[in-house]
Short mmCIF file of the C-alpha atoms (twelve columns), coordinates in Angstrom:
data_MODEL
# 
_entry.id   MODEL 
# 
loop_
_atom_site.group_PDB 
_atom_site.id 
_atom_site.type_symbol 
_atom_site.label_atom_id 
_atom_site.label_alt_id 
_atom_site.label_comp_id 
_atom_site.label_asym_id 
_atom_site.label_seq_id 
_atom_site.Cartn_x 
_atom_site.Cartn_y 
_atom_site.Cartn_z 
_atom_site.pdbx_PDB_model_num 
ATOM 1   C CA . MET A 1   -0.535  -0.231 0.365  1 
ATOM 2   C CA . ASN A 2   1.259   3.216  -1.017 1 
ATOM 3   C CA . GLN A 3   1.872   6.074  1.517  1 
ATOM 4   C CA . LYS A 4   -1.095  8.246  0.504  1 
ATOM 5   C CA . ALA A 5   -3.314  4.929  0.663  1 
ATOM 6   C CA . LEU A 6   -2.143  4.253  4.048  1 
ATOM 7   C CA . LEU A 7   -2.874  7.778  5.261  1 
ATOM 8   C CA . HIS A 8   -5.777  7.382  4.045  1 
ATOM 9   C CA . LYS A 9   -6.737  4.366  5.668  1 
ATOM 10  C CA . HIS A 10  -5.166  5.364  9.012  1 
ATOM 11  C CA . LEU A 11  -7.408  8.694  9.198  1 
ATOM 12  C CA . LYS A 12  -10.599 6.511  7.968  1 
ATOM 13  C CA . GLU A 13  -9.820  3.745  10.760 1 
ATOM 14  C CA . TYR A 14  -8.508  5.739  13.901 1 
ATOM 15  C CA . PHE A 15  -9.567  9.185  13.537 1 
ATOM 16  C CA . GLY A 16  -13.478 8.349  11.463 1 
ATOM 17  C CA . TYR A 17  -12.831 10.712 8.580  1 
ATOM 18  C CA . ASP A 18  -13.624 9.979  5.288  1 
ATOM 19  C CA . THR A 19  -11.756 12.749 3.918  1 
ATOM 20  C CA . PHE A 20  -8.403  15.490 5.158  1 
ATOM 21  C CA . ARG A 21  -9.511  19.204 6.085  1 
ATOM 22  C CA . PRO A 22  -7.877  21.811 4.113  1 
ATOM 23  C CA . LEU A 23  -4.310  21.821 4.340  1 
ATOM 24  C CA . GLN A 24  -3.872  18.817 6.930  1 
ATOM 25  C CA . GLU A 25  -3.308  16.691 4.061  1 
ATOM 26  C CA . LYS A 26  -0.263  18.926 2.502  1 
ATOM 27  C CA . VAL A 27  1.641   19.632 6.022  1 
ATOM 28  C CA . ILE A 28  1.250   15.391 6.989  1 
ATOM 29  C CA . GLN A 29  3.265   14.928 3.320  1 
ATOM 30  C CA . ALA A 30  5.416   17.732 4.065  1 
ATOM 31  C CA . VAL A 31  6.007   16.366 7.950  1 
ATOM 32  C CA . LEU A 32  6.571   12.770 6.101  1 
ATOM 33  C CA . GLU A 33  9.518   14.502 3.793  1 
ATOM 34  C CA . LYS A 34  11.381  15.217 7.035  1 
ATOM 35  C CA . LYS A 35  10.548  19.288 6.816  1 
ATOM 36  C CA . ASP A 36  10.372  21.717 9.466  1 
ATOM 37  C CA . ASN A 37  6.629   23.058 9.640  1 
ATOM 38  C CA . LEU A 38  4.654   25.921 11.192 1 
ATOM 39  C CA . VAL A 39  1.405   25.209 11.417 1 
ATOM 40  C CA . ILE A 40  -1.550  27.888 11.759 1 
ATOM 41  C CA . MET A 41  -4.831  26.830 11.878 1 
ATOM 42  C CA . PRO A 42  -7.716  28.157 13.425 1 
ATOM 43  C CA . THR A 43  -9.082  26.558 17.035 1 
ATOM 44  C CA . GLY A 44  -10.731 22.948 16.380 1 
ATOM 45  C CA . GLY A 45  -9.157  23.394 12.325 1 
ATOM 46  C CA . GLY A 46  -7.580  19.803 13.038 1 
ATOM 47  C CA . LYS A 47  -3.887  20.677 13.717 1 
ATOM 48  C CA . SER A 48  -3.751  17.777 16.327 1 
ATOM 49  C CA . ILE A 49  -3.625  14.899 13.134 1 
ATOM 50  C CA . CYS A 50  -1.347  16.805 11.512 1 
ATOM 51  C CA . TYR A 51  1.261   15.169 13.909 1 
ATOM 52  C CA . GLN A 52  -0.781  12.755 15.263 1 
ATOM 53  C CA . LEU A 53  -1.223  10.460 11.760 1 
ATOM 54  C CA . PRO A 54  2.593   10.383 11.115 1 
ATOM 55  C CA . ALA A 55  2.872   9.212  14.303 1 
ATOM 56  C CA . LEU A 56  1.453   5.893  13.206 1 
ATOM 57  C CA . VAL A 57  3.729   5.822  9.684  1 
ATOM 58  C CA . LEU A 58  6.925   7.074  11.014 1 
ATOM 59  C CA . ASP A 59  9.194   4.746  13.007 1 
ATOM 60  C CA . GLY A 60  9.888   5.656  16.440 1 
ATOM 61  C CA . VAL A 61  7.769   7.393  19.549 1 
ATOM 62  C CA . THR A 62  6.146   10.767 18.422 1 
ATOM 63  C CA . LEU A 63  6.986   13.237 21.526 1 
ATOM 64  C CA . VAL A 64  4.655   15.893 22.004 1 
ATOM 65  C CA . LEU A 65  6.055   19.266 24.090 1 
ATOM 66  C CA . SER A 66  2.523   20.707 25.395 1 
ATOM 67  C CA . PRO A 67  2.225   23.164 28.597 1 
ATOM 68  C CA . LEU A 68  -1.287  22.173 29.221 1 
ATOM 69  C CA . ILE A 69  -1.557  19.052 31.461 1 
ATOM 70  C CA . ALA A 70  -4.858  19.291 30.916 1 
ATOM 71  C CA . LEU A 71  -5.015  19.204 27.207 1 
ATOM 72  C CA . MET A 72  -1.769  16.164 27.790 1 
ATOM 73  C CA . LYS A 73  -4.439  14.177 29.446 1 
ATOM 74  C CA . ASP A 74  -7.190  14.781 27.253 1 
ATOM 75  C CA . GLN A 75  -5.123  13.817 24.258 1 
ATOM 76  C CA . VAL A 76  -4.087  10.599 25.549 1 
ATOM 77  C CA . ASP A 77  -7.585  9.604  26.365 1 
ATOM 78  C CA . GLY A 78  -8.537  9.955  23.042 1 
ATOM 79  C CA . MET A 79  -5.819  8.953  21.105 1 
ATOM 80  C CA . ASN A 80  -5.685  5.455  23.390 1 
ATOM 81  C CA . ALA A 81  -9.610  5.343  23.333 1 
ATOM 82  C CA . ASN A 82  -8.565  5.255  19.229 1 
ATOM 83  C CA . GLY A 83  -6.257  2.342  19.579 1 
ATOM 84  C CA . ILE A 84  -2.925  4.532  18.972 1 
ATOM 85  C CA . PRO A 85  -0.955  3.741  22.331 1 
ATOM 86  C CA . SER A 86  -0.190  6.830  24.125 1 
ATOM 87  C CA . ALA A 87  0.907   8.354  27.463 1 
ATOM 88  C CA . TYR A 88  2.131   11.383 28.821 1 
ATOM 89  C CA . LEU A 89  4.850   12.358 31.916 1 
ATOM 90  C CA . ASN A 90  4.142   15.521 34.025 1 
ATOM 91  C CA . SER A 91  4.123   16.499 37.310 1 
ATOM 92  C CA . SER A 92  0.626   15.185 38.184 1 
ATOM 93  C CA . GLN A 93  1.955   11.543 38.052 1 
ATOM 94  C CA . SER A 94  3.034   9.571  40.659 1 
ATOM 95  C CA . ASN A 95  6.746   7.937  40.495 1 
ATOM 96  C CA . SER A 96  4.731   4.223  39.876 1 
ATOM 97  C CA . GLU A 97  2.825   5.810  36.735 1 
ATOM 98  C CA . VAL A 98  6.142   7.223  35.632 1 
ATOM 99  C CA . GLU A 99  7.973   3.910  35.961 1 
ATOM 100 C CA . THR A 100 5.178   2.345  34.088 1 
ATOM 101 C CA . VAL A 101 5.147   4.906  30.998 1 
ATOM 102 C CA . ILE A 102 9.294   4.693  31.114 1 
ATOM 103 C CA . LYS A 103 8.637   0.885  30.796 1 
ATOM 104 C CA . LYS A 104 6.572   1.126  27.790 1 
ATOM 105 C CA . LEU A 105 8.835   3.437  26.373 1 
ATOM 106 C CA . SER A 106 11.453  0.987  26.520 1 
ATOM 107 C CA . THR A 107 9.799   -1.767 24.673 1 
ATOM 108 C CA . GLY A 108 8.633   0.171  22.327 1 
ATOM 109 C CA . ALA A 109 4.638   -0.082 23.319 1 
ATOM 110 C CA . LEU A 110 4.088   3.884  22.487 1 
ATOM 111 C CA . LYS A 111 3.311   5.615  19.672 1 
ATOM 112 C CA . LEU A 112 3.011   9.133  21.197 1 
ATOM 113 C CA . LEU A 113 4.933   10.985 24.281 1 
ATOM 114 C CA . TYR A 114 2.876   13.943 25.788 1 
ATOM 115 C CA . LEU A 115 5.659   15.944 27.799 1 
ATOM 116 C CA . ALA A 116 5.508   19.115 29.581 1 
ATOM 117 C CA . PRO A 117 8.489   21.099 28.186 1 
ATOM 118 C CA . GLU A 118 10.131  21.425 31.740 1 
ATOM 119 C CA . SER A 119 10.014  18.071 31.708 1 
ATOM 120 C CA . LEU A 120 12.859  17.707 29.060 1 
ATOM 121 C CA . LYS A 121 15.764  18.115 31.147 1 
ATOM 122 C CA . THR A 122 14.559  15.682 33.446 1 
ATOM 123 C CA . PHE A 123 13.903  13.029 31.262 1 
ATOM 124 C CA . GLU A 124 17.004  14.074 29.150 1 
ATOM 125 C CA . THR A 125 18.551  10.545 29.043 1 
ATOM 126 C CA . LEU A 126 15.588  8.752  28.335 1 
ATOM 127 C CA . ILE A 127 15.106  11.075 25.456 1 
ATOM 128 C CA . SER A 128 18.357  10.705 23.900 1 
ATOM 129 C CA . GLU A 129 17.878  6.961  24.134 1 
ATOM 130 C CA . LEU A 130 14.329  6.626  22.334 1 
ATOM 131 C CA . PRO A 131 14.114  6.215  18.472 1 
ATOM 132 C CA . ILE A 132 12.245  10.045 18.011 1 
ATOM 133 C CA . GLY A 133 10.508  9.836  14.625 1 
ATOM 134 C CA . LEU A 134 8.944   13.042 15.201 1 
ATOM 135 C CA . ILE A 135 9.059   16.390 17.575 1 
ATOM 136 C CA . ALA A 136 5.598   18.397 17.790 1 
ATOM 137 C CA . ILE A 137 5.696   21.366 19.725 1 
ATOM 138 C CA . ASP A 138 1.439   21.915 20.449 1 
ATOM 139 C CA . GLU A 139 0.076   25.228 21.895 1 
ATOM 140 C CA . ALA A 140 3.215   27.135 20.591 1 
ATOM 141 C CA . HIS A 141 0.689   30.288 20.478 1 
ATOM 142 C CA . CYS A 142 1.113   30.250 24.353 1 
ATOM 143 C CA . ILE A 143 4.760   31.692 23.757 1 
ATOM 144 C CA . SER A 144 3.502   34.421 21.441 1 
ATOM 145 C CA . SER A 145 0.538   35.236 23.603 1 
ATOM 146 C CA . TRP A 146 1.985   34.914 26.438 1 
ATOM 147 C CA . GLY A 147 5.751   35.599 26.242 1 
ATOM 148 C CA . HIS A 148 8.743   33.349 26.959 1 
ATOM 149 C CA . ASP A 149 8.627   33.959 30.811 1 
ATOM 150 C CA . PHE A 150 5.057   31.643 30.698 1 
ATOM 151 C CA . ARG A 151 7.171   28.775 29.879 1 
ATOM 152 C CA . PRO A 152 11.053  29.867 29.835 1 
ATOM 153 C CA . GLU A 153 12.038  26.183 28.533 1 
ATOM 154 C CA . TYR A 154 10.583  26.892 25.584 1 
ATOM 155 C CA . THR A 155 13.507  28.851 25.059 1 
ATOM 156 C CA . LYS A 156 15.991  26.256 25.583 1 
ATOM 157 C CA . LEU A 157 14.318  23.685 22.952 1 
ATOM 158 C CA . LYS A 158 17.640  23.699 20.732 1 
ATOM 159 C CA . PHE A 159 19.053  21.423 22.820 1 
ATOM 160 C CA . LEU A 160 17.206  18.888 21.110 1 
ATOM 161 C CA . LYS A 161 17.791  20.181 17.102 1 
ATOM 162 C CA . ASN A 162 21.366  20.319 18.451 1 
ATOM 163 C CA . LYS A 163 21.482  16.978 19.706 1 
ATOM 164 C CA . GLU A 164 19.965  15.554 16.439 1 
ATOM 165 C CA . LYS A 165 23.327  16.887 14.836 1 
ATOM 166 C CA . SER A 166 25.185  14.938 16.764 1 
ATOM 167 C CA . THR A 167 23.523  11.837 17.624 1 
ATOM 168 C CA . ASN A 168 22.740  11.547 13.876 1 
ATOM 169 C CA . LYS A 169 19.413  10.786 14.891 1 
ATOM 170 C CA . THR A 170 16.439  11.964 12.951 1 
ATOM 171 C CA . TYR A 171 13.885  14.490 14.248 1 
ATOM 172 C CA . TYR A 172 11.280  16.304 12.804 1 
ATOM 173 C CA . PHE A 173 10.156  19.704 14.415 1 
ATOM 174 C CA . PHE A 174 6.812   20.664 13.817 1 
ATOM 175 C CA . GLN A 175 5.132   23.851 15.540 1 
ATOM 176 C CA . MET A 176 1.936   24.083 16.398 1 
ATOM 177 C CA . ASP A 177 -0.147  26.952 16.737 1 
ATOM 178 C CA . SER A 178 -3.569  27.997 16.830 1 
ATOM 179 C CA . SER A 179 -5.235  31.489 16.371 1 
ATOM 180 C CA . PRO A 180 -6.118  33.559 19.342 1 
# 
């Protein structure tokens, strides 16, 4: 099955849609071509599928950086309900819950991992050992709306791209944004 047919199959199978919304397929194709993307769509425009669908066809785990714990939980619950193995790591979890997620990551059982930007340093060693297929920066409009003081860790994300060059791992940087 060619890639386009596989994407359409997964769109229907995992998300219940017969067709893409405007620009989604173009963005997804650019992601799969390993191009960096800045995606600006209105709320409800289907931005999340633009990184969730590629996660299904790319090797490794998709790392989603999100500043909002409630959004992480909502996204992960939705992905798991749709049959897409996903998890999050954030300050709301017990040590036991974190250990369970790490075990799933180490066995390759997850396709998406949601992580708060401040957690990157905490899990830097773990992340450096993961086969990462895609990095999505979700809710990036928080930086422009609230300033870099909202989450100063966003200003330190360049270390991921620098790490890619030094480790020969492939990362695709994909920033999400929504209109205010």
